[in-house]
C-alpha positions as YAML, in Angstrom:
chain: A
units: angstrom
residues:
- id: 1
  name: UNK
  ca: [223.64, 194.15, 191.10]
- id: 2
  name: UNK
  ca: [220.18, 194.04, 191.16]
- id: 3
  name: UNK
  ca: [218.58, 193.27, 194.65]
- id: 4
  name: UNK
  ca: [215.61, 191.39, 195.55]
- id: 5
  name: UNK
  ca: [212.28, 192.48, 197.22]
- id: 6
  name: UNK
  ca: [212.10, 191.58, 200.76]
- id: 7
  name: UNK
  ca: [210.24, 188.46, 201.68]
- id: 8
  name: UNK
  ca: [207.01, 188.61, 202.36]
- id: 9
  name: UNK
  ca: [206.25, 187.34, 206.45]
- id: 10
  name: UNK
  ca: [205.19, 184.25, 206.98]
- id: 11
  name: UNK
  ca: [202.76, 182.65, 209.85]
- id: 12
  name: UNK
  ca: [203.99, 180.10, 212.26]
- id: 13
  name: UNK
  ca: [202.30, 177.57, 210.77]
- id: 14
  name: UNK
  ca: [204.10, 178.50, 207.17]
- id: 15
  name: UNK
  ca: [207.48, 178.03, 209.06]
- id: 16
  name: UNK
  ca: [207.10, 174.46, 210.41]
- id: 17
  name: UNK
  ca: [205.96, 173.20, 206.57]
- id: 18
  name: UNK
  ca: [209.00, 175.36, 205.54]
- id: 19
  name: UNK
  ca: [211.14, 172.94, 207.29]
- id: 20
  name: UNK
  ca: [209.18, 169.63, 207.01]
- id: 21
  name: UNK
  ca: [209.44, 170.52, 202.91]
- id: 22
  name: UNK
  ca: [213.23, 171.09, 203.67]
- id: 23
  name: UNK
  ca: [213.38, 167.49, 205.54]
- id: 24
  name: UNK
  ca: [213.30, 168.20, 208.83]
- id: 25
  name: UNK
  ca: [211.65, 165.67, 210.85]
- id: 26
  name: UNK
  ca: [209.11, 167.17, 213.08]
- id: 27
  name: UNK
  ca: [207.25, 164.84, 215.56]
- id: 28
  name: UNK
  ca: [205.46, 167.35, 217.91]
- id: 29
  name: UNK
  ca: [204.36, 170.38, 215.84]
- id: 30
  name: UNK
  ca: [202.16, 171.74, 218.91]
- id: 31
  name: UNK
  ca: [205.61, 171.80, 220.83]
- id: 32
  name: UNK
  ca: [207.32, 173.23, 217.71]
- id: 33
  name: UNK
  ca: [204.60, 176.16, 217.05]
- id: 34
  name: UNK
  ca: [205.29, 177.34, 221.05]
- id: 35
  name: UNK
  ca: [208.76, 177.27, 220.12]
- id: 36
  name: UNK
  ca: [208.67, 179.69, 217.18]
- id: 37
  name: UNK
  ca: [206.55, 181.61, 218.97]
- id: 38
  name: UNK
  ca: [209.11, 182.63, 221.19]
- id: 39
  name: UNK
  ca: [212.27, 182.71, 219.09]
- id: 40
  name: UNK
  ca: [212.19, 183.88, 216.17]
- id: 41
  name: UNK
  ca: [212.31, 181.95, 213.07]
- id: 42
  name: UNK
  ca: [215.83, 183.29, 211.49]
- id: 43
  name: UNK
  ca: [217.42, 183.19, 214.91]
- id: 44
  name: UNK
  ca: [216.51, 179.63, 214.80]
- id: 45
  name: UNK
  ca: [217.15, 178.70, 212.22]
- id: 46
  name: UNK
  ca: [221.01, 179.53, 212.16]
- id: 47
  name: UNK
  ca: [221.63, 176.59, 214.12]
- id: 48
  name: UNK
  ca: [220.61, 174.53, 211.21]
- id: 49
  name: UNK
  ca: [223.45, 175.68, 209.59]
- id: 50
  name: UNK
  ca: [225.19, 172.62, 209.83]
- id: 51
  name: UNK
  ca: [222.43, 170.12, 209.41]
- id: 52
  name: UNK
  ca: [221.92, 170.51, 205.48]
- id: 53
  name: UNK
  ca: [223.11, 171.28, 202.07]
- id: 54
  name: UNK
  ca: [221.33, 173.25, 199.26]
- id: 55
  name: UNK
  ca: [218.53, 174.42, 201.90]
- id: 56
  name: UNK
  ca: [217.79, 170.39, 202.07]
- id: 57
  name: UNK
  ca: [218.24, 168.74, 205.56]
- id: 58
  name: UNK
  ca: [220.41, 165.72, 205.82]
- id: 59
  name: UNK
  ca: [218.55, 162.18, 206.84]
- id: 60
  name: UNK
  ca: [216.91, 162.29, 210.54]
- id: 61
  name: UNK
  ca: [217.31, 165.74, 211.65]
- id: 62
  name: UNK
  ca: [214.85, 166.67, 213.63]
- id: 63
  name: UNK
  ca: [213.23, 169.94, 215.13]
- id: 64
  name: UNK
  ca: [214.41, 168.58, 218.71]
- id: 65
  name: UNK
  ca: [217.60, 168.67, 217.58]
- id: 66
  name: UNK
  ca: [218.04, 172.06, 216.65]
- id: 67
  name: UNK
  ca: [216.40, 173.22, 219.35]
- id: 68
  name: UNK
  ca: [218.77, 170.98, 222.14]
- id: 69
  name: UNK
  ca: [221.52, 172.87, 219.78]
- id: 70
  name: UNK
  ca: [220.36, 176.20, 220.58]
- id: 71
  name: UNK
  ca: [219.40, 175.52, 224.29]
- id: 72
  name: UNK
  ca: [223.10, 174.60, 224.52]
- id: 73
  name: UNK
  ca: [224.28, 177.85, 223.25]
- id: 74
  name: UNK
  ca: [221.94, 179.26, 225.33]
- id: 75
  name: UNK
  ca: [223.76, 178.09, 228.46]
- id: 76
  name: UNK
  ca: [227.06, 178.33, 226.93]
- id: 77
  name: UNK
  ca: [226.53, 182.25, 226.56]
- id: 78
  name: UNK
  ca: [225.60, 182.34, 230.32]
- id: 79
  name: UNK
  ca: [228.86, 180.58, 231.91]
- id: 80
  name: UNK
  ca: [231.15, 182.33, 229.31]
- id: 81
  name: UNK
  ca: [229.62, 185.84, 230.49]
- id: 82
  name: UNK
  ca: [230.00, 185.10, 234.33]
- id: 83
  name: UNK
  ca: [233.58, 184.20, 233.01]
- id: 84
  name: UNK
  ca: [233.85, 187.42, 231.76]
- id: 85
  name: UNK
  ca: [232.78, 189.21, 234.27]
- id: 86
  name: UNK
  ca: [235.64, 187.64, 236.57]
- id: 87
  name: UNK
  ca: [238.43, 188.77, 233.94]
- id: 88
  name: UNK
  ca: [236.77, 191.87, 232.99]
- id: 89
  name: UNK
  ca: [236.50, 193.43, 237.23]
- id: 90
  name: UNK
  ca: [239.93, 192.03, 237.60]
- id: 91
  name: UNK
  ca: [241.32, 193.60, 234.67]
- id: 92
  name: UNK
  ca: [239.82, 197.15, 235.86]
- id: 93
  name: UNK
  ca: [240.87, 196.46, 239.31]
- id: 94
  name: UNK
  ca: [245.22, 196.01, 238.14]
- id: 95
  name: UNK
  ca: [244.65, 198.73, 235.39]
- id: 96
  name: UNK
  ca: [243.43, 201.36, 237.72]
- id: 97
  name: UNK
  ca: [246.02, 199.99, 240.50]
- id: 98
  name: UNK
  ca: [249.18, 200.17, 239.07]
- id: 99
  name: UNK
  ca: [248.07, 203.35, 236.96]
- id: 100
  name: UNK
  ca: [247.04, 205.97, 239.86]
- id: 101
  name: UNK
  ca: [249.96, 204.63, 241.79]
- id: 102
  name: UNK
  ca: [252.16, 205.72, 239.36]
- id: 103
  name: UNK
  ca: [250.09, 208.77, 237.94]
- id: 104
  name: UNK
  ca: [247.72, 209.47, 240.79]
- id: 105
  name: UNK
  ca: [244.31, 209.61, 241.26]
- id: 106
  name: UNK
  ca: [243.93, 212.05, 238.26]
- id: 107
  name: UNK
  ca: [246.41, 210.95, 235.95]
- id: 108
  name: UNK
  ca: [244.20, 209.19, 233.81]
- id: 109
  name: UNK
  ca: [242.89, 212.36, 232.57]
- id: 110
  name: UNK
  ca: [246.54, 213.45, 231.17]
- id: 111
  name: UNK
  ca: [247.76, 212.27, 227.67]
- id: 112
  name: UNK
  ca: [251.18, 212.17, 228.65]
- id: 113
  name: UNK
  ca: [250.85, 209.12, 230.73]
- id: 114
  name: UNK
  ca: [249.59, 207.18, 227.99]
- id: 115
  name: UNK
  ca: [250.58, 205.94, 224.63]
- id: 116
  name: UNK
  ca: [248.80, 207.80, 222.00]
- id: 117
  name: UNK
  ca: [247.74, 211.22, 222.61]
- id: 118
  name: UNK
  ca: [244.64, 210.60, 219.85]
- id: 119
  name: UNK
  ca: [243.52, 207.32, 221.35]
- id: 120
  name: UNK
  ca: [243.92, 208.87, 224.72]
- id: 121
  name: UNK
  ca: [241.68, 211.73, 223.50]
- id: 122
  name: UNK
  ca: [238.93, 208.75, 222.19]
- id: 123
  name: UNK
  ca: [238.99, 207.16, 225.59]
- id: 124
  name: UNK
  ca: [237.76, 210.66, 227.55]
- id: 125
  name: UNK
  ca: [234.98, 210.47, 225.21]
- id: 126
  name: UNK
  ca: [234.28, 207.73, 225.54]
- id: 127
  name: UNK
  ca: [234.52, 208.02, 229.47]
- id: 128
  name: UNK
  ca: [232.86, 211.35, 229.20]
- id: 129
  name: UNK
  ca: [229.67, 209.44, 227.39]
- id: 130
  name: UNK
  ca: [229.30, 206.51, 229.76]
- id: 131
  name: UNK
  ca: [229.67, 209.43, 232.53]
- id: 132
  name: UNK
  ca: [226.18, 211.44, 231.38]
- id: 133
  name: UNK
  ca: [224.79, 208.23, 230.89]
- id: 134
  name: UNK
  ca: [225.73, 206.18, 234.08]
- id: 135
  name: UNK
  ca: [223.23, 206.54, 237.04]
- id: 136
  name: UNK
  ca: [225.51, 204.75, 239.00]
- id: 137
  name: UNK
  ca: [224.93, 205.36, 242.79]
- id: 138
  name: UNK
  ca: [229.00, 205.34, 243.81]
- id: 139
  name: UNK
  ca: [229.26, 207.64, 241.26]
- id: 140
  name: UNK
  ca: [226.82, 210.34, 241.90]
- id: 141
  name: UNK
  ca: [228.29, 210.34, 245.93]
- id: 142
  name: UNK
  ca: [231.89, 210.82, 243.61]
- id: 143
  name: UNK
  ca: [230.50, 213.82, 242.26]
- id: 144
  name: UNK
  ca: [228.95, 215.56, 245.52]
- id: 145
  name: UNK
  ca: [231.88, 214.75, 247.53]
- id: 146
  name: UNK
  ca: [235.17, 215.28, 245.48]
- id: 147
  name: UNK
  ca: [236.31, 217.91, 242.44]
- id: 148
  name: UNK
  ca: [236.87, 215.21, 240.67]
- id: 149
  name: UNK
  ca: [236.49, 211.54, 239.88]
- id: 150
  name: UNK
  ca: [239.68, 209.03, 240.61]
- id: 151
  name: UNK
  ca: [240.37, 206.70, 238.43]
- id: 152
  name: UNK
  ca: [239.58, 203.30, 240.01]
- id: 153
  name: UNK
  ca: [235.93, 205.01, 240.49]
- id: 154
  name: UNK
  ca: [236.08, 205.88, 236.94]
- id: 155
  name: UNK
  ca: [237.03, 202.66, 235.41]
- id: 156
  name: UNK
  ca: [233.85, 201.14, 236.85]
- id: 157
  name: UNK
  ca: [231.39, 202.31, 234.21]
- id: 158
  name: UNK
  ca: [233.76, 201.56, 231.27]
- id: 159
  name: UNK
  ca: [232.47, 198.82, 228.54]
- id: 160
  name: UNK
  ca: [235.07, 195.67, 227.74]
- id: 161
  name: UNK
  ca: [235.47, 197.40, 224.77]
- id: 162
  name: UNK
  ca: [236.52, 200.43, 226.05]
- id: 163
  name: UNK
  ca: [239.09, 198.72, 228.77]
- id: 164
  name: UNK
  ca: [240.54, 196.46, 225.92]
- id: 165
  name: UNK
  ca: [241.67, 200.00, 224.17]
- id: 166
  name: UNK
  ca: [242.75, 201.50, 227.68]
- id: 167
  name: UNK
  ca: [245.03, 198.31, 228.45]
- id: 168
  name: UNK
  ca: [246.60, 198.88, 224.41]
- id: 169
  name: UNK
  ca: [247.01, 202.46, 224.98]
- id: 170
  name: UNK
  ca: [248.79, 202.22, 228.55]
- id: 171
  name: UNK
  ca: [252.58, 202.96, 228.34]
- id: 172
  name: UNK
  ca: [254.50, 199.81, 227.53]
- id: 173
  name: UNK
  ca: [255.99, 199.99, 230.78]
- id: 174
  name: UNK
  ca: [253.30, 199.90, 232.76]
- id: 175
  name: UNK
  ca: [251.71, 197.14, 230.16]
- id: 176
  name: UNK
  ca: [254.59, 194.99, 231.63]
- id: 177
  name: UNK
  ca: [253.74, 195.95, 235.11]
- id: 178
  name: UNK
  ca: [250.73, 194.72, 235.01]
- id: 179
  name: UNK
  ca: [251.53, 191.28, 232.76]
- id: 180
  name: UNK
  ca: [254.35, 190.43, 235.41]
- id: 181
  name: UNK
  ca: [252.16, 190.99, 238.70]
- id: 182
  name: UNK
  ca: [249.13, 190.24, 237.99]
- id: 183
  name: UNK
  ca: [249.49, 187.38, 234.25]
- id: 184
  name: UNK
  ca: [252.49, 185.29, 235.00]
- id: 185
  name: UNK
  ca: [254.41, 187.52, 232.71]
- id: 186
  name: UNK
  ca: [252.60, 186.72, 229.64]
- id: 187
  name: UNK
  ca: [253.45, 189.56, 226.53]
- id: 188
  name: UNK
  ca: [251.71, 192.22, 226.68]
- id: 189
  name: UNK
  ca: [250.78, 192.36, 222.96]
- id: 190
  name: UNK
  ca: [248.82, 189.00, 223.94]
- id: 191
  name: UNK
  ca: [246.57, 190.51, 226.27]
- id: 192
  name: UNK
  ca: [246.34, 193.50, 224.32]
- id: 193
  name: UNK
  ca: [244.97, 191.07, 221.39]
- id: 194
  name: UNK
  ca: [243.10, 188.47, 223.94]
- id: 195
  name: UNK
  ca: [240.91, 191.54, 224.83]
- id: 196
  name: UNK
  ca: [240.30, 192.74, 221.75]
- id: 197
  name: UNK
  ca: [238.62, 189.30, 220.97]
- id: 198
  name: UNK
  ca: [237.16, 189.13, 224.32]
- id: 199
  name: UNK
  ca: [235.32, 192.35, 223.82]
- id: 200
  name: UNK
  ca: [233.95, 190.32, 220.41]
- id: 201
  name: UNK
  ca: [232.55, 186.95, 222.34]
- id: 202
  name: UNK
  ca: [231.14, 189.17, 225.56]
- id: 203
  name: UNK
  ca: [229.41, 191.90, 222.62]
- id: 204
  name: UNK
  ca: [227.98, 188.37, 221.21]
- id: 205
  name: UNK
  ca: [226.65, 187.35, 224.93]
- id: 206
  name: UNK
  ca: [224.95, 190.16, 225.76]
- id: 207
  name: UNK
  ca: [223.58, 190.16, 222.57]
- id: 208
  name: UNK
  ca: [222.30, 186.69, 222.52]
- id: 209
  name: UNK
  ca: [223.88, 185.80, 219.27]
- id: 210
  name: UNK
  ca: [225.21, 182.25, 218.34]
- id: 211
  name: UNK
  ca: [228.44, 181.07, 219.22]
- id: 212
  name: UNK
  ca: [227.46, 177.48, 217.95]
- id: 213
  name: UNK
  ca: [229.27, 176.82, 214.69]
- id: 214
  name: UNK
  ca: [230.33, 180.40, 214.33]
- id: 215
  name: UNK
  ca: [234.03, 182.47, 212.91]
- id: 216
  name: UNK
  ca: [234.74, 184.84, 215.36]
- id: 217
  name: UNK
  ca: [236.33, 188.47, 213.06]
- id: 218
  name: UNK
  ca: [239.05, 188.81, 216.01]
- id: 219
  name: UNK
  ca: [241.39, 185.98, 216.58]
- id: 220
  name: UNK
  ca: [243.31, 185.99, 220.16]
- id: 221
  name: UNK
  ca: [246.41, 185.83, 219.50]
- id: 222
  name: UNK
  ca: [248.42, 182.67, 220.07]
- id: 223
  name: UNK
  ca: [251.76, 181.03, 220.86]
- id: 224
  name: UNK
  ca: [253.47, 178.74, 218.58]
- id: 225
  name: UNK
  ca: [253.33, 176.23, 221.02]
- id: 226
  name: UNK
  ca: [249.45, 176.89, 221.65]
- id: 227
  name: UNK
  ca: [248.54, 177.31, 218.05]
- id: 228
  name: UNK
  ca: [249.11, 173.59, 217.63]
- id: 229
  name: UNK
  ca: [247.14, 172.60, 220.35]
- id: 230
  name: UNK
  ca: [244.01, 175.27, 219.26]
- id: 231
  name: UNK
  ca: [242.48, 173.57, 216.08]
- id: 232
  name: UNK
  ca: [240.90, 176.83, 215.07]
- id: 233
  name: UNK
  ca: [241.74, 180.19, 216.37]
- id: 234
  name: UNK
  ca: [238.09, 181.61, 214.87]
- id: 235
  name: UNK
  ca: [235.61, 179.37, 217.09]
- id: 236
  name: UNK
  ca: [234.72, 179.95, 220.29]
- id: 237
  name: UNK
  ca: [237.00, 177.48, 222.33]
- id: 238
  name: UNK
  ca: [240.07, 179.37, 221.65]
- id: 239
  name: UNK
  ca: [238.45, 182.51, 222.89]
- id: 240
  name: UNK
  ca: [237.64, 180.11, 226.43]
- id: 241
  name: UNK
  ca: [241.45, 178.40, 226.24]
- id: 242
  name: UNK
  ca: [243.04, 182.11, 226.65]
- id: 243
  name: UNK
  ca: [240.23, 183.13, 229.40]
- id: 244
  name: UNK
  ca: [242.28, 179.67, 231.35]
- id: 245
  name: UNK
  ca: [244.69, 182.52, 231.62]
- id: 246
  name: UNK
  ca: [243.27, 185.67, 232.66]
- id: 247
  name: UNK
  ca: [240.53, 184.10, 234.78]
- id: 248
  name: UNK
  ca: [242.19, 185.94, 238.37]
- id: 249
  name: UNK
  ca: [241.00, 182.81, 240.69]
- id: 250
  name: UNK
  ca: [241.68, 179.22, 240.04]
- id: 251
  name: UNK
  ca: [238.61, 178.33, 242.30]
- id: 252
  name: UNK
  ca: [236.54, 180.31, 239.68]
- id: 253
  name: UNK
  ca: [238.26, 178.37, 236.65]
- id: 254
  name: UNK
  ca: [237.40, 175.05, 238.14]
- id: 255
  name: UNK
  ca: [234.08, 175.76, 239.20]
- id: 256
  name: UNK
  ca: [233.62, 177.17, 235.36]
- id: 257
  name: UNK
  ca: [235.35, 173.77, 234.02]
- id: 258
  name: UNK
  ca: [233.15, 171.62, 236.07]
- id: 259
  name: UNK
  ca: [230.25, 173.54, 234.72]
- id: 260
  name: UNK
  ca: [231.38, 173.22, 230.90]
- id: 261
  name: UNK
  ca: [232.33, 169.48, 231.16]
- id: 262
  name: UNK
  ca: [228.73, 169.03, 232.48]
- id: 263
  name: UNK
  ca: [226.93, 171.15, 229.65]
- id: 264
  name: UNK
  ca: [229.15, 169.44, 227.12]
- id: 265
  name: UNK
  ca: [228.25, 165.84, 228.51]
- id: 266
  name: UNK
  ca: [224.39, 166.62, 228.84]
- id: 267
  name: UNK
  ca: [224.24, 167.56, 225.46]
- id: 268
  name: UNK
  ca: [226.77, 165.64, 223.90]
- id: 269
  name: UNK
  ca: [224.03, 163.92, 221.26]
- id: 270
  name: UNK
  ca: [223.29, 167.27, 219.44]
- id: 271
  name: UNK
  ca: [226.49, 168.73, 219.58]
- id: 272
  name: UNK
  ca: [229.91, 168.75, 217.22]
- id: 273
  name: UNK
  ca: [232.73, 169.44, 219.33]
- id: 274
  name: UNK
  ca: [234.82, 170.54, 215.96]
- id: 275
  name: UNK
  ca: [232.13, 173.32, 215.17]
- id: 276
  name: UNK
  ca: [233.06, 174.89, 218.51]
- id: 277
  name: UNK
  ca: [237.20, 174.27, 218.03]
- id: 278
  name: UNK
  ca: [236.90, 171.71, 220.73]
- id: 279
  name: UNK
  ca: [239.79, 169.68, 220.29]
- id: 280
  name: UNK
  ca: [239.71, 165.60, 221.63]
- id: 281
  name: UNK
  ca: [241.54, 166.81, 224.45]
- id: 282
  name: UNK
  ca: [239.87, 169.85, 225.57]
- id: 283
  name: UNK
  ca: [238.88, 168.86, 229.26]
- id: 284
  name: UNK
  ca: [242.65, 168.66, 229.66]
- id: 285
  name: UNK
  ca: [244.01, 171.41, 228.26]
- id: 286
  name: UNK
  ca: [241.37, 173.55, 230.74]
- id: 287
  name: UNK
  ca: [242.63, 172.19, 233.68]
- id: 288
  name: UNK
  ca: [244.63, 174.76, 235.36]
...
């Protein structure tokens, strides 16, 4: 296949002109100019995908509407990132507590205490990398005080992705202890899937990537009854739905839901719920 040359860069004024030529209504050019100065044109126009056809905008689409989608997405990422922090920290605590009490403080160093040796080797490699680049004071304190680092200390420097793979590589009986103790006996295979899909969401939020009108690669595994309720497992709502099941505190979840309801209400004129996978009864579904 013959590849085309990379496009030449365009000035801010040219970017606005291109949008206008495609039918976008720009009522305040100065405001549009300031927006494009602080938001990459490529990032900004990603929010136009549902508002045009063959590079021509539908009637009455305004620059302000696109910016509203951008703002909604930004605030949604903030909400989700905050909730994922609660889920991640709780999962770290559950894994380290159960594993350490069964195999000892340093039991994480032995592949015999996990399911697959090769995956454990990869985990140790990831952990060593995080140790070498971490400047956390609690880690430095443990280095100077003890010969080795206990699991409940080491687990605090793992990435969400490594934590997800660590849970999956626990022995089956240990995963069952965690799920029965902390997650209402949800099958561990479901939680494995959820942590994998939430890793993708967490990384998207951390890199300020778009959530609106996006199909994610990893889909959370859902039961037959849940699949009937969740219209599209590729969208962000499916991940929010399983976040509810993983949230460690009902009060935290209620606060999240209130903020989410307020956010959707504020931007209801700009967003389309189906593009983020929200069913009509989404509020009821997310209530605890």
